ZAVO-892042 format. One record per atom (N, C-alpha, C): residue in three letters; x negated, y, z negated. Coordinates in pm, whole numbers, padded with zeros to 5 digits, always signed. Layout:
% residues N
ALAXYZ/...
This chain:
% residues 325
MET+26234+12330-08539/MET+26318+12413-08626/MET+26436+12469-08547/GLN+26555+12459-08603/GLN+26672+12514-08537/GLN+26664+12666-08537/HIS+26701+12725-08422/HIS+26690+12869-08410/HIS+26794+12940-08496/GLN+26748+13036-08577/GLN+26838+13119-08657/GLN+26821+13263-08611/THR+26927+13321-08561/THR+26922+13458-08512/THR+26898+13554-08628/VAL+26797+13636-08617/VAL+26761+13729-08724/VAL+26856+13848-08725/LEU+26905+13881-08845/LEU+26992+13998-08865/LEU+27110+13999-08767/ALA+27166+13883-08741/ALA+27271+13872-08640/ALA+27393+13957-08675/ALA+27449+13936-08793/ALA+27569+14010-08832/ALA+27539+14159-08848/THR+27425+14191-08908/THR+27389+14332-08930/THR+27373+14405-08798/ALA+27302+14343-08703/ALA+27279+14406-08574/ALA+27409+14436-08502/VAL+27500+14341-08503/VAL+27627+14359-08434/VAL+27713+14463-08504/ASP+27714+14462-08637/ASP+27789+14563-08711/ASP+27738+14704-08679/CYS+27606+14718-08663/CYS+27547+14848-08631/CYS+27573+14888-08486/LEU+27591+14790-08400/LEU+27601+14816-08256/LEU+27741+14855-08211/VAL+27841+14783-08261/VAL+27978+14796-08207/VAL+28047+14918-08266/THR+28082+15010-08179/THR+28156+15130-08219/THR+28301+15126-08170/THR+28328+15048-08066/THR+28463+15030-08015/THR+28480+14888-07965/PRO+28583+14817-08008/PRO+28599+14677-07965/PRO+28634+14663-07818/ASP+28673+14773-07753/ASP+28706+14768-07610/ASP+28587+14800-07521/GLY+28469+14817-07579/GLY+28355+14868-07504/GLY+28278+14762-07425/ILE+28180+14813-07351/ILE+28086+14730-07277/ILE+27953+14735-07351/TYR+27898+14617-07381/TYR+27773+14609-07458/TYR+27670+14524-07383/VAL+27544+14559-07404/VAL+27433+14487-07342/VAL+27354+14414-07449/ASP+27339+14284-07431/ASP+27245+14205-07510/ASP+27125+14184-07418/ALA+27024+14268-07433/ALA+26913+14268-07338/ALA+26815+14154-07359/THR+26828+14081-07469/THR+26741+13967-07499/THR+26829+13851-07546/PHE+26893+13786-07453/PHE+26994+13684-07483/PHE+26938+13570-07567/GLY+26819+13520-07534/GLY+26760+13408-07608/GLY+26848+13285-07601/ARG+26900+13243-07715/ARG+26993+13130-07717/ARG+27135+13176-07747/GLY+27157+13308-07740/GLY+27293+13361-07745/GLY+27349+13392-07881/GLY+27266+13393-07985/GLY+27316+13418-08119/GLY+27384+13553-08134/HIS+27319+13658-08086/HIS+27379+13791-08096/HIS+27499+13806-08003/THR+27490+13749-07883/THR+27602+13758-07790/THR+27728+13694-07847/ARG+27714+13578-07908/ARG+27831+13511-07966/ARG+27893+13596-08078/GLN+27808+13657-08159/GLN+27858+13747-08263/GLN+27930+13866-08200/LEU+27873+13920-08094/LEU+27933+14035-08025/LEU+28073+14001-07973/LEU+28084+13888-07909/LEU+28213+13848-07851/LEU+28320+13834-07958/GLN+28281+13793-08077/GLN+28377+13781-08186/GLN+28427+13917-08233/HIS+28349+14021-08211/HIS+28385+14156-08255/HIS+28464+14235-08150/LEU+28471+14183-08028/LEU+28531+14259-07919/LEU+28675+14217-07891/SER+28750+14310-07836/SER+28888+14283-07796/SER+28888+14213-07660/PRO+29003+14173-07610/PRO+29010+14113-07476/PRO+28959+14207-07367/LYS+28954+14336-07395/LYS+28907+14433-07296/LYS+28755+14451-07300/GLY+28692+14407-07407/GLY+28548+14426-07422/GLY+28468+14337-07328/ARG+28340+14373-07309/ARG+28252+14294-07221/ARG+28111+14290-07279/VAL+28041+14181-07252/VAL+27900+14169-07289/VAL+27821+14131-07164/ILE+27722+14212-07131/ILE+27629+14181-07022/ILE+27497+14142-07086/ALA+27451+14021-07061/ALA+27329+13971-07125/ALA+27217+13955-07023/PHE+27095+13982-07068/PHE+26975+13969-06985/PHE+26877+13875-07054/ASP+26804+13799-06975/ASP+26688+13725-07026/ASP+26610+13671-06907/ARG+26477+13672-06919/ARG+26395+13620-06809/ARG+26355+13475-06829/ASP+26392+13415-06941/ASP+26358+13276-06971/ASP+26460+13183-06904/PRO+26416+13091-06818/PRO+26510+12998-06755/PRO+26590+12915-06855/GLN+26530+12886-06970/GLN+26603+12809-07071/GLN+26714+12892-07135/ALA+26695+13023-07141/ALA+26803+13111-07188/ALA+26918+13108-07087/ALA+26883+13106-06961/ALA+26986+13098-06857/ALA+27066+12969-06870/ALA+26996+12860-06905/ALA+27065+12732-06925/ALA+27159+12739-07046/SER+27118+12809-07151/SER+27205+12825-07268/SER+27326+12912-07237/ALA+27307+13008-07149/ALA+27415+13102-07118/ALA+27536+13033-07054/VAL+27513+12926-06981/VAL+27625+12859-06913/VAL+27718+12789-07013/THR+27674+12774-07136/THR+27759+12710-07237/THR+27863+12807-07295/ILE+27849+12935-07264/ILE+27946+13034-07312/ILE+28056+13051-07207/ASP+28170+12996-07236/ASP+28284+13002-07143/ASP+28377+13114-07188/ASP+28349+13234-07142/ASP+28425+13351-07185/ASP+28424+13451-07069/SER+28540+13490-07023/SER+28549+13581-06908/SER+28492+13719-06938/ARG+28473+13750-07066/ARG+28417+13881-07103/ARG+28265+13883-07097/PHE+28204+13769-07067/PHE+28059+13753-07073/PHE+28001+13735-06933/HIS+27888+13805-06909/HIS+27816+13790-06783/HIS+27667+13787-06812/PHE+27597+13686-06760/PHE+27454+13670-06782/PHE+27376+13700-06655/VAL+27262+13767-06672/VAL+27172+13796-06560/VAL+27032+13746-06594/HIS+26980+13657-06509/HIS+26846+13603-06531/HIS+26744+13700-06470/THR+26700+13795-06551/THR+26600+13891-06506/THR+26539+13960-06627/ALA+26428+14028-06607/ALA+26363+14104-06714/ALA+26449+14224-06749/PHE+26448+14262-06877/PHE+26533+14375-06915/PHE+26481+14508-06863/SER+26360+14511-06809/SER+26309+14634-06749/SER+26387+14670-06622/ARG+26470+14578-06574/ARG+26554+14605-06457/ARG+26698+14637-06498/LEU+26717+14675-06622/LEU+26850+14692-06679/LEU+26938+14790-06602/GLN+26891+14910-06579/GLN+26978+15012-06521/GLN+27020+14976-06379/GLY+26926+14930-06298/GLY+26959+14891-06161/GLY+27052+14772-06156/THR+27032+14677-06247/THR+27119+14559-06250/THR+27261+14597-06290/LEU+27274+14684-06389/LEU+27408+14729-06428/LEU+27476+14803-06313/ALA+27400+14886-06243/ALA+27457+14959-06130/ALA+27509+14864-06023/ALA+27433+14756-05998/ALA+27475+14657-05899/ALA+27602+14585-05942/LEU+27627+14581-06074/LEU+27749+14520-06126/LEU+27863+14621-06135/GLY+27837+14745-06091/GLY+27939+14848-06096/GLY+27956+14913-06232/ILE+27853+14901-06315/ILE+27859+14956-06451/ILE+27766+15076-06461/ALA+27821+15194-06485/ALA+27741+15316-06497/ALA+27707+15347-06642/LYS+27798+15315-06734/LYS+27779+15347-06874/LYS+27817+15228-06962/VAL+27750+15219-07078/VAL+27780+15114-07175/VAL+27794+15179-07312/ASP+27850+15104-07406/ASP+27876+15157-07540/ASP+27772+15114-07641/GLY+27678+15031-07600/GLY+27572+14990-07690/GLY+27478+14892-07623/ALA+27353+14890-07670/ALA+27254+14797-07617/ALA+27168+14745-07732/LEU+27144+14615-07730/LEU+27068+14548-07834/LEU+26943+14484-07776/LEU+26830+14504-07843/LEU+26704+14440-07809/LEU+26654+14363-07930/ASP+26630+14234-07914/ASP+26572+14150-08019/ASP+26438+14101-07963/LEU+26332+14171-07996/LEU+26205+14155-07928/LEU+26127+14032-07975/GLY+26023+13999-07897/GLY+25936+13888-07933/GLY+25984+13756-07876/VAL+25938+13647-07937/VAL+25973+13513-07892/VAL+26072+13451-07989/SER+26149+13355-07940/SER+26246+13286-08024/SER+26186+13159-08080/SER+26251+13105-08181/SER+26204+12980-08241/SER+26193+12866-08140/PRO+26291+12846-08050/PRO+26277+12738-07953/PRO+26154+12755-07864/GLN+26122+12879-07827/GLN+26003+12901-07744/GLN+25877+12865-07820/ILE+25871+12900-07947/ILE+25753+12870-08028/ILE+25742+12720-08055/ASP+25855+12658-08086/ASP+25855+12519-08131/ASP+25838+12418-08019/GLU+25866+12459-07896/GLU+25852+12365-07784/GLU+25710+12370-07732/ALA+25636+12264-07754/ALA+25493+12262-07719/ALA+25470+12290-07572/ALA+25561+12248-07485/ALA+25544+12263-07341/ALA+25540+12409-07296/ARG+25590+12500-07381/ARG+25588+12641-07344/ARG+25451+12705-07367/GLY+25371+12646-07455/GLY+25236+12695-07477/GLY+25225+12822-07558/PHE+25327+12852-07640/PHE+25324+12975-07720/PHE+25254+12959-07855/SER+25244+12837-07903/SER+25199+12817-08040/SER+25071+12735-08050/TRP+24993+12766-08154/TRP+24873+12689-08184/TRP+24905+12563-08262/ARG+25031+12548-08306/ARG+25065+12437-08396/ARG+25062+12301-08327/GLN+25092+12299-08197/GLN+25098+12172-08124/GLN+25017+12185-07995/ALA+24970+12073-07946/ALA+24895+12074-07820/ALA+24992+12084-07703/GLY+24983+12193-07630/GLY+25067+12214-07513/GLY+24987+12279-07403/PRO+25044+12293-07286/PRO+24973+12357-07175/PRO+24948+12504-07204/LEU+24844+12559-07144/LEU+24813+12701-07160/LEU+24900+12781-07063/ASP+25026+12798-07102/ASP+25122+12865-07014/ASP+25157+13003-07072/MET+25245+13008-07172/MET+25284+13130-07243/MET+25372+13225-07161/ARG+25417+13186-07043/ARG+25504+13276-06967/ARG+25647+13270-07021/MET+25709+13385-07040/MET+25851+13387-07077/MET+25937+13345-06960/ASP+25898+13384-06840/ASP+25966+13338-06719/ASP+25875+13239-06650/THR+25904+13110-06667/THR+25817+13005-06613/THR+25831+12986-06463/THR+25914+13068-06399/THR+25932+13056-06254/THR+25838+13147-06176/GLN+25764+13234-06245/GLN+25678+13328-06172/GLN+25566+13378-06262/GLY+25465+13436-06197/GLY+25355+13497-06269/GLY+25244+13401-06306/GLN+25132+13457-06350/GLN+25016+13380-06391/GLN+25041+13306-06521/THR+24990+13184-06530/THR+24989+13115-06659/THR+24871+13169-06740/LEU+24870+13138-06868/LEU+24758+13179-06952/LEU+24629+13116-06902/ALA+24634+12989-06862/ALA+24515+12920-06813/ALA+24456+12992-06692/GLN+24541+13037-06601/GLN+24494+13107-06481/GLN+24431+13241-06518/TRP+24492+13310-06613/TRP+24438+13441-06649/TRP+24305+13426-06723/LEU+24297+13330-06815/LEU+24173+13308-06888/LEU+24059+13265-06796/ALA+24092+13201-06687/ALA+23989+13154-06594/ALA+23930+13267-06512/SER+23996+13383-06508/SER+23949+13490-06420/SER+23917+13622-06491/THR+23964+13639-06614/THR+23943+13767-06682/THR+23798+13782-06730/THR+23761+13904-06762/THR+23626+13931-06810/THR+23624+13928-06963/VAL+23505+13917-07019/VAL+23490+13923-07164/VAL+23541+14057-07217/GLU+23511+14163-07143/GLU+23551+14297-07187/GLU+23703+14311-07191/GLU+23770+14264-07087/GLU+23916+14273-07084/GLU+23980+14185-07190/LEU+23927+14065-07207/LEU+23979+13974-07308/LEU+23959+14032-07448/THR+23846+14093-07471/THR+23821+14158-07601/THR+23923+14268-07626/ARG+23947+14351-07525/ARG+24043+14460-07539/ARG+24182+14408-07573/VAL+24227+14305-07504/VAL+24359+14249-07527/VAL+24372+14195-07669/ILE+24275+14117-07712/ILE+24281+14056-07846/ILE+24271+14163-07955/ARG+24188+14263-07931/ARG+24172+14371-08029/ARG+24297+14459-08037/ASP+24346+14504-07920/ASP+24456+14600-07918/ASP+24592+14539-07948/TYR+24618+14420-07897/TYR+24750+14358-07915/TYR+24756+14264-08034/GLY+24640+14215-08077/GLY+24638+14126-08193/GLY+24583+14191-08317/GLU+24528+14311-08300/GLU+24464+14382-08412/GLU+24367+14288-08486/GLU+24289+14218-08404/GLU+24195+14117-08452/GLU+24054+14177-08456/ARG+23993+14182-08575/ARG+23863+14247-08588/ARG+23748+14164-08530/PHE+23772+14034-08505/PHE+23668+13950-08444/PHE+23696+13927-08295/ALA+23761+14023-08233/ALA+23803+14008-08093/ALA+23685+13979-08000/ALA+23575+14050-08017/ALA+23461+14032-07926/ALA+23404+13891-07937/SER+23388+13841-08059/SER+23335+13706-08078/SER+23429+13601-08019/ILE+23559+13621-08039/ILE+23658+13527-07987/ILE+23657+13527-07835/ALA+23652+13646-07775/ALA+23652+13656-07630/ALA+23530+13587-07570/LYS+23414+13608-07629/LYS+23292+13543-07579/LYS+23302+13392-07590/ALA+23358+13342-07700/ALA+23371+13198-07719/ALA+23467+13137-07618/ILE+23574+13206-07588/ILE+23671+13155-07490/ILE+23609+13149-07352/VAL+23544+13257-07311/VAL+23484+13261-07178/VAL+23371+13159-07165/ALA+23302+13133-07276/ALA+23194+13035-07273/ALA+23243+12894-07244/CYS+23371+12871-07261/CYS+23427+12738-07235/CYS+23462+12715-07088/ARG+23453+12820-07007/ARG+23488+12802-06867/ARG+23381+12721-06796/PRO+23420+12631-06707/PRO+23321+12548-06636/PRO+23219+12631-06560/ASP+23259+12745-06505/ASP+23167+12826-06425/ASP+23062+12898-06508/GLU+23080+12896-06642/GLU+22983+12960-06729/GLU+22859+12873-06751/GLN+22872+12742-06721/GLN+22762+12647-06733/GLN+22696+12652-06872/ARG+22780+12661-06972/ARG+22730+12658-07109/ARG+22784+12534-07180/LEU+22719+12497-07286/LEU+22772+12388-07367/LEU+22895+12438-07440/GLY+23001+12365-07433/GLY+23124+12407-07499/GLY+23236+12314-07460/ARG+23347+12327-07529/ARG+23460+12238-07502/ARG+23546+12297-07391/PRO+23600+12217-07303/PRO+23691+12270-07201/PRO+23825+12305-07265/LEU+23886+12411-07218/LEU+24015+12453-07270/LEU+24125+12391-07184/ALA+24184+12284-07235/ALA+24291+12217-07162/ALA+24427+12239-07226/THR+24431+12263-07357/THR+24558+12277-07429/THR+24552+12393-07528/THR+24669+12425-07582/THR+24675+12529-07685/THR+24597+12487-07810/ALA+24593+12358-07837/ALA+24515+12311-07952/ALA+24366+12335-07931/ASP+24319+12315-07807/ASP+24179+12344-07775/ASP+24150+12492-07795/LEU+24238+12577-07747/LEU+24220+12721-07759/LEU+24218+12763-07906/ALA+24311+12709-07984/ALA+24317+12743-08126/ALA+24189+12705-08198/ALA+24132+12590-08162/ALA+24008+12545-08226/ALA+23891+12636-08191/VAL+23884+12678-08065/VAL+23776+12768-08022/VAL+23787+12902-08095/VAL+23909+12953-08105/VAL+23930+13081-08175/VAL+23889+13068-08322/ALA+23932+12961-08385/ALA+23901+12942-08528/ALA+23750+12935-08550/ASP+23680+12864-08461/ASP+23535+12850-08476/ASP+23461+12981-08456/ALA+23523+13075-08385/ALA+23458+13204-08356/ALA+23472+13303-08471/ILE+23554+13268-08569/ILE+23577+13356-08684/ILE+23496+13305-08802/PRO+23424+13392-08872/PRO+23345+13348-08988/PRO+23428+13269-09088/ALA+23366+13169-09148/ALA+23437+13078-09237/ALA+23506+13151-09352/LYS+23440+13249-09411/LYS+23499+13322-09522/LYS+23627+13395-09479/SER+23623+13454-09362/SER+23741+13526-09311/SER+23854+13430-09278/ARG+23819+13311-09229/ARG+23923+13210-09202/ARG+23993+13172-09331/LYS+23915+13157-09437/LYS+23969+13113-09565/LYS+24058+13219-09627/ASP+24020+13347-09608/ASP+24092+13456-09673/ASP+24208+13511-09590/ALA+24225+13462-09469/ALA+24322+13523-09378/ALA+24467+13506-09423/GLY+24500+13394-09488/GLY+24637+13371-09530/GLY+24726+13322-09418/GLN+24671+13300-09300/GLN+24744+13246-09186/GLN+24644+13174-09097/HIS+24693+13099-08999/HIS+24601+13030-08910/HIS+24514+13132-08839/PRO+24384+13108-08829/PRO+24294+13208-08768/PRO+24325+13241-08622/ALA+24401+13156-08554/ALA+24433+13183-08414/ALA+24562+13263-08397/THR+24632+13290-08504/THR+24764+13354-08495/THR+24758+13487-08420/ARG+24667+13574-08458/ARG+24659+13707-08397/ARG+24620+13698-08250/THR+24530+13607-08218/THR+24486+13593-08078/THR+24599+13540-07992/PHE+24671+13441-08039/PHE+24784+13387-07962/PHE+24890+13495-07940/GLN+24916+13573-08042/GLN+25012+13683-08030/GLN+24966+13782-07924/ALA+24839+13819-07927/ALA+24786+13916-07833/ALA+24794+13865-07689/LEU+24757+13740-07669/LEU+24760+13683-07535/LEU+24902+13677-07480/ARG+24997+13642-07565/ARG+25138+13638-07523/ARG+25189+13776-07485/ILE+25159+13874-07569/ILE+25205+14010-07541/ILE+25149+14061-07408/HIS+25020+14035-07386/HIS+24957+14080-07262/HIS+25012+14008-07141/LEU+25017+13875-07149/LEU+25058+13796-07032/LEU+25198+13832-06987/ASN+25286+13861-07080/ASN+25426+13893-07047/ASN+25453+14042-07039/GLN+25347+14123-07055/GLN+25361+14269-07046/GLN+25474+14320-07136/GLU+25477+14269-07257/GLU+25590+14297-07346/GLU+25601+14444-07385/LEU+25490+14508-07414/LEU+25496+14648-07454/LEU+25532+14737-07335/GLU+25481+14704-07217/GLU+25516+14779-07097/GLU+25664+14764-07064/GLU+25715+14642-07078/GLU+25858+14618-07053/GLU+25944+14699-07149/LEU+25904+14704-07276/LEU+25978+14781-07375/LEU+25978+14930-07341/ALA+25861+14982-07304/ALA+25852+15124-07269/ALA+25937+15157-07147/LEU+25954+15062-07057/LEU+26036+15085-06937/LEU+26185+15082-06967/VAL+26228+14995-07057/VAL+26372+14977-07077/VAL+26435+15085-07165/LEU+26360+15139-07260/LEU+26420+15234-07354/LEU+26481+15356-07285/PRO+26411+15423-07193/PRO+26475+15536-07125/PRO+26593+15495-07036/GLN+26591+15372-06986/GLN+26705+15324-06907/GLN+26828+15308-06996/ILE+26807+15256-07115/ILE+26920+15242-07208/ILE+26976+15379-07243/LEU+26887+15474-07271/LEU+26934+15609-07302/LEU+27018+15666-07188/ALA+26977+15639-07065/ALA+27048+15692-06948/ALA+27187+15633-06931/VAL+27208+15509-06975/VAL+27338+15445-06952/VAL+27430+15448-07074/LEU+27381+15496-07188/LEU+27465+15497-07308/LEU+27571+15606-07300/ASN+27694+15570-07331/ASN+27800+15668-07350/ASN+27770+15753-07473/MET+27828+15872-07480/MET+27815+15951-07601/MET+27872+15873-07719/GLY+27797+15866-07825/GLY+27838+15787-07941/GLY+27797+15642-07932/GLY+27742+15600-07817/GLY+27695+15463-07802/GLY+27569+15439-07882/ARG+27543+15314-07914/ARG+27433+15281-08006/ARG+27320+15204-07936/LEU+27198+15234-07978/LEU+27080+15156-07945/LEU+27036+15086-08073/VAL+27025+14953-08068/VAL+26981+14875-08184/VAL+26864+14788-08139/VAL+26751+14801-08209/VAL+26631+14727-08172/VAL+26576+14654-08294/ILE+26553+14524-08277/ILE+26487+14443-08379/ILE+26347+14410-08329/SER+26247+14451-08404/SER+26109+14421-08365/SER+26040+14344-08477/PHE+25935+14271-08438/PHE+25863+14187-08533/PHE+25714+14221-08539/HIS+25675+14320-08463/HIS+25533+14354-08451/HIS+25520+14505-08463/SER+25416+14549-08532/SER+25399+14693-08556/SER+25385+14773-08427/LEU+25324+14714-08324/LEU+25308+14785-08198/LEU+25444+14809-08130/GLU+25531+14708-08136/GLU+25666+14725-08081/GLU+25743+14830-08159/ASP+25740+14816-08290/ASP+25817+14908-08374/ASP+25768+15051-08357/ARG+25638+15069-08337/ARG+25583+15203-08317/ARG+25639+15267-08190/ILE+25651+15188-08084/ILE+25707+15240-07959/ILE+25853+15281-07978/VAL+25929+15196-08045/VAL+26071+15224-08068/VAL+26088+15346-08157/LYS+26013+15350-08266/LYS+26024+15463-08360/LYS+25989+15594-08291/ARG+25883+15594-08211/ARG+25842+15717-08143/ARG+25947+15758-08039/PHE+26001+15662-07966/PHE+26103+15694-07865/PHE+26224+15760-07930/ILE+26270+15702-08039/ILE+26387+15759-08108/ILE+26355+15899-08158/ASP+26236+15917-08216/ASP+26201+16048-08269/ASP+26187+16152-08158/GLN+26131+16111-08044/GLN+26115+16204-07932/GLN+26250+16259-07885/HIS+26352+16174-07890/HIS+26483+16215-07838/HIS+26577+16266-07947/ALA+26546+16235-08072/ALA+26624+16290-08182/ALA+26570+16427-08224/HIS+26438+16445-08207/HIS+26373+16571-08246/HIS+26278+16615-08135/PRO+26330+16650-08018/PRO+26242+16685-07906/PRO+26153+16805-07933/GLU+26194+16891-08026/GLU+26113+17008-08058/GLU+25979+16969-08120/ARG+25972+16848-08177/ARG+25845+16802-08236/ARG+25746+16755-08129/HIS+25795+16734-08008/HIS+25713+16672-07904/HIS+25695+16762-07783/LEU+25704+16894-07804/LEU+25678+16988-07697/LEU+25532+16979-07655/GLY+25504+17011-07531/GLY+25369+17003-07479/GLY+25273+17097-07550/THR+25144+17074-07529/THR+25040+17154-07594/THR+25060+17302-07565/GLY+25063+17382-07670/GLY+25078+17526-07654/GLY+25221+17574-07650/ALA+25316+17481-07625/ALA+25456+17523-07613/ALA+25509+17578-07744/HIS+25455+17526-07858/HIS+25505+17572-07987/HIS+25471+17719-08013/ARG+25376+17773-07933/ARG+25340+17913-07952/ARG+25434+18007-07877/LEU+25515+17955-07786/LEU+25605+18039-07708/LEU+25719+18089-07795/PRO+25762+18213-07774/PRO+25872+18269-07854/PRO+26008+18222-07803/LEU+26042+18095-07832/LEU+26167+18037-07783/LEU+26281+18062-07880/ARG+26397+18092-07826/ARG+26517+18101-07907/ARG+26571+17961-07933/ALA+26655+17948-08033/ALA+26711+17817-08066/ALA+26782+17755-07947/ALA+26853+17840-07870/ALA+26929+17789-07755/ALA+26839+17739-07644/GLN+26710+17781-07646/GLN+26617+17740-07541/GLN+26543+17611-07574/LEU+26555+17567-07696/LEU+26488+17443-07736/LEU+26556+17323-07670/PRO+26480+17218-07640/PRO+26543+17099-07582/PRO+26645+17039-07677/ARG+26753+16985-07620/ARG+26861+16931-07702/ARG+26834+16785-07738/ALA+26874+16749-07856/ALA+26861+16610-07899/ALA+26956+16522-07820/THR+26910+16408-07773/THR+26995+16313-07702/THR+27015+16184-07781/LEU+26947+16172-07895/LEU+26968+16059-07985/LEU+26977+16112-08128/ARG+27046+16036-08211/ARG+27048+16063-08354/ARG+27000+15938-08426/ALA+26893+15950-08502/ALA+26840+15835-08575/ALA+26932+15800-08691/LEU+26972+15673-08697/LEU+27060+15628-08804/LEU+26988+15540-08905/GLY+26855+15537-08897/GLY+26778+15465-08998/GLY+26732+15328-08954/LYS+26685+15252-09053/LYS+26634+15118-09026/LYS+26680+15023-09135/VAL+26678+14894-09100/VAL+26722+14788-09192/VAL+26618+14677-09189/ARG+26591+14619-09304/ARG+26504+14502-09312/ARG+26584+14384-09366/PRO+26542+14263-09336/PRO+26615+14146-09386/PRO+26618+14142-09538/SER+26726+14090-09592/SER+26738+14075-09737/SER+26650+13960-09784/ALA+26628+13955-09913/ALA+26548+13847-09971/ALA+26611+13710-09942/SER+26744+13705-09941/SER+26812+13578-09916/SER+26794+13535-09771/GLU+26796+13630-09678/GLU+26776+13593-09538/GLU+26633+13547-09515/ILE+26537+13614-09576/ILE+26398+13572-09561/ILE+26376+13433-09619/ALA+26443+13404-09733/ALA+26430+13270-09793/ALA+26489+13164-09701/ALA+26600+13197-09636/ALA+26666+13101-09547/ALA+26595+13090-09412/ASN+26532+13200-09370/ASN+26467+13204-09239/ASN+26336+13282-09252/PRO+26227+13216-09291/PRO+26100+13286-09316/PRO+26050+13367-09197/ARG+26088+13330-09075/ARG+26041+13405-08958/ARG+26103+13546-08950/SER+26201+13572-09035/SER+26263+13705-09034/SER+26187+13806-09119/ARG+26084+13761-09193/ARG+26023+13848-09294/ARG+25961+13975-09236/SER+25915+13971-09112/SER+25850+14090-09055/SER+25946+14174-08970/ALA+26073+14138-08966/ALA+26168+14207-08879/ALA+26200+14348-08929/VAL+26212+14440-08834/VAL+26258+14576-08861/VAL+26366+14609-08760/LEU+26483+14648-08808/LEU+26593+14685-08720/LEU+26610+14837-08724/ARG+26606+14900-08610/ARG+26625+15045-08600/ARG+26752+15075-08520/ILE+26822+15177-08563/ILE+26949+15214-08501/ILE+26945+15361-08462/ALA+26996+15391-08341/ALA+27009+15529-08297/ALA+27139+15543-08220/GLU+27192+15664-08218/GLU+27320+15692-08153/GLU+27302+15799-08047/ARG+27365+15779-07933/ARG+27355+15874-07821/ARG+27436+16000-07850/THR+27371+16114-07831/THR+27437+16241-07852/THR+27363+16348-07775/ASP+27429+16456-07741/ASP+27356+16572-07687/ASP+27392+16695-07769/ILE+27445+16670-07887/ILE+27483+16779-07977/ILE+27402+16764-08105/ALA+27343+16873-08152/ALA+27265+16868-08276/ALA+27358+16837-08392/LEU+27329+16727-08461/LEU+27414+16683-08572/LEU+27338+16696-08703/LYS+27409+16724-08809/LYS+27349+16738-08940/LYS+27343+16605-09014/ASN+27273+16607-09124/ASN+27265+16488-09213/ASN+27206+16367-09144/GLU+27102+16388-09064/GLU+27037+16274-08999/GLU+26957+16195-09099/VAL+26952+16065-09076/VAL+26872+15977-09161/VAL+26733+15969-09102/PRO+26626+15998-09177/PRO+26491+15995-09120/PRO+26458+15857-09066/ALA+26387+15853-08953/ALA+26346+15725-08893/ALA+26236+15662-08976/
């Protein structure tokens, strides 16, 4: 399937506040948002893009524009990388979380149960453990936790036991896990037949999602980058995040609320202190709401159906008429 950037025009419209500004595309992917950004900027504008996928780096070289600079690294290194480039402040930062269509559709990446591919699942294939290596060494308890917490899978324990039972060192009867197709079959067999029938999706979907999130530390990376973006945003600069998973969106929503309404997140007992208004922590973000794909976009690109776009603006002044997150 050809990659279609989700909410491309909407995200860029929400992000750009000045055509002369410096903007960060923290999840370059195949460059859909970056290309839209460049079209909105003046000759003075700049786009700094990040991605840890080597194939994204290969796509980046096709953009011949002096206003564009690509960095092959995880976005959790955003602030330090910008500093090394001599950039202290930016006018906006965009995060398009999760995996892209090319990553899912290419069997060799090992992200999908749809085709037989290696048990890899690394976003950066130049470093780190493959899925096969992690599955060969993890415990049933840890595997259960990952599948339950990141996949919200109610049969996590049964699935974890079935996966571990396939390891050669377990000396049990079972199929060896050589490919993603093998893994998908083991997961499906571990789920009761009635639940498989009623799920409305492939029974391995939640488990594959959980394993990918864990292996790439996606939630940890997100939690690391958000405060860095806040630190480098100019006043009036925008944070725009597109998420596809409730766990990601929960982190983003909470981060925005913490900084838009810090008085709601005072430590235990602090609300009992007789604080004056001037002593309350100041808001450093203003929530500008959220956007979901239109029916026409979902029809054209079904993978956009779970997308949630959230927008916030950097400020240290209490502003009225805020849009609830």
